[in-house]
C-alpha positions as semicolon CSV with decimal commas, in nm:
position;residue;x (nm);y (nm);z (nm)
1;M;7,854;-3,387;-3,934
2;K;7,864;-3,010;-3,895
3;P;7,537;-2,824;-3,961
4;E;7,693;-2,632;-4,254
5;A;7,810;-2,956;-4,417
6;A;7,467;-3,115;-4,379
7;T;7,297;-2,807;-4,523
8;T;7,540;-2,802;-4,817
9;L;7,483;-3,171;-4,882
10;A;7,105;-3,148;-4,871
11;S;7,084;-2,830;-5,078
12;A;7,328;-2,948;-5,343
13;A;7,148;-3,282;-5,369
14;G;6,815;-3,111;-5,408
15;V;6,930;-2,864;-5,672
16;S;7,126;-3,125;-5,869
17;L;6,878;-3,408;-5,865
18;V;6,566;-3,197;-5,920
19;T;6,727;-3,010;-6,210
20;G;6,851;-3,332;-6,368
21;T;6,518;-3,506;-6,324
22;V;6,331;-3,215;-6,481
23;L;6,570;-3,234;-6,777
24;G;6,503;-3,608;-6,810
25;L;6,853;-3,720;-6,717
26;P;6,912;-4,071;-6,577
27;I;6,904;-4,072;-6,197
28;A;7,186;-4,330;-6,162
29;V;7,421;-4,111;-6,366
30;L;7,308;-3,799;-6,177
31;A;7,387;-3,972;-5,848
32;A;7,733;-4,079;-5,968
33;G;7,814;-3,724;-6,079
34;F;7,679;-3,587;-5,751
35;F;7,901;-3,814;-5,542
36;G;8,200;-3,727;-5,762
37;G;8,128;-3,360;-5,694
38;L;8,108;-3,427;-5,320
39;V;8,444;-3,607;-5,323
40;A;8,601;-3,312;-5,506
41;L;8,445;-3,070;-5,257
42;A;8,581;-3,273;-4,967
43;V;8,940;-3,258;-5,097
44;S;8,938;-2,897;-5,222
45;P;8,931;-2,658;-4,926
46;G;8,934;-2,351;-5,153
47;I;8,555;-2,330;-5,188
48;S;8,400;-2,138;-4,902
49;G;8,049;-2,025;-4,842
50;L;7,727;-2,223;-4,855
51;V;7,603;-2,093;-5,191
52;A;7,941;-2,145;-5,359
53;R;7,954;-2,505;-5,238
54;I;7,599;-2,577;-5,353
55;V;7,662;-2,426;-5,697
56;S;7,992;-2,612;-5,727
57;V;7,841;-2,954;-5,655
58;A;7,532;-2,885;-5,867
59;A;7,749;-2,775;-6,160
60;S;7,966;-3,084;-6,121
61;T;7,659;-3,307;-6,120
62;I;7,495;-3,157;-6,427
63;T;7,823;-3,137;-6,622
64;A;7,903;-3,498;-6,537
65;T;7,561;-3,617;-6,643
66;F;7,571;-3,442;-6,979
67;M;7,933;-3,533;-7,058
68;S;7,943;-3,893;-6,932
69;P;7,783;-4,052;-7,242
70;Y;8,057;-3,900;-7,458
71;M;8,338;-4,003;-7,222
72;A;8,192;-4,353;-7,186
73;A;8,170;-4,388;-7,565
74;V;8,530;-4,274;-7,610
75;A;8,659;-4,508;-7,338
76;H;8,432;-4,801;-7,430
77;V;8,578;-5,132;-7,324
78;N;8,428;-5,454;-7,457
79;G;8,265;-5,659;-7,185
80;I;8,170;-5,370;-6,958
81;E;7,806;-5,277;-6,932
82;T;7,708;-4,936;-7,064
83;V;7,548;-4,835;-6,732
84;V;7,871;-4,905;-6,545
85;E;8,068;-4,701;-6,798
86;L;7,822;-4,411;-6,768
87;Q;7,833;-4,412;-6,389
88;G;8,211;-4,434;-6,381
89;A;8,246;-4,154;-6,633
90;A;7,998;-3,938;-6,441
91;F;8,187;-3,990;-6,115
92;V;8,523;-3,897;-6,272
93;I;8,381;-3,593;-6,450
94;G;8,199;-3,483;-6,133
95;M;8,529;-3,492;-5,946
96;G;8,721;-3,311;-6,217
97;T;8,473;-3,036;-6,301
98;Q;8,550;-2,829;-5,993
99;V;8,916;-2,811;-6,092
100;L;8,901;-2,823;-6,471
101;A;8,615;-2,576;-6,531
102;P;8,794;-2,274;-6,375
103;A;9,116;-2,369;-6,556
104;F;8,929;-2,400;-6,887
105;I;8,757;-2,063;-6,842
106;A;9,087;-1,893;-6,755
107;A;9,255;-2,045;-7,063
108;L;8,963;-1,935;-7,280
109;K;8,988;-1,578;-7,146
110;R;9,364;-1,572;-7,216
111;R;9,304;-1,694;-7,571
112;I;9,038;-1,428;-7,632
113;D;9,280;-1,162;-7,506
114;Q;9,551;-1,299;-7,738
115;L;9,317;-1,276;-8,035
116;G;9,234;-0,916;-7,952
117;G;8,885;-0,973;-7,819
118;G;8,960;-0,880;-7,460
119;P;8,891;-0,558;-7,278
120;T;9,051;-0,246;-7,423
121;P;9,290;-0,052;-7,198
């Protein structure tokens, strides 16, 4: 493992897990979101720089942890344990946050401009 990758991994884990623990979030769901964020980081070469990688994985982890109860409730399947649903939802959201969050923000900015709330020329 390259030194930069190890530093990114350790820093992102520290920021994500400490922040989530301080907020009282379940550690199993935090870990699932964290690993989803790492998978997304591994397949998306567009994120460069140590700080950007750390922030990206940390944001994926926290977003996944907060949103997974909702996604698990929406996708509830009888016979599956709630913990498994939460961890699966956190992993999927952690992977998708790095792609969907920038797209969502760009769409929101376009909509604000359409409504006349954007910057004036």
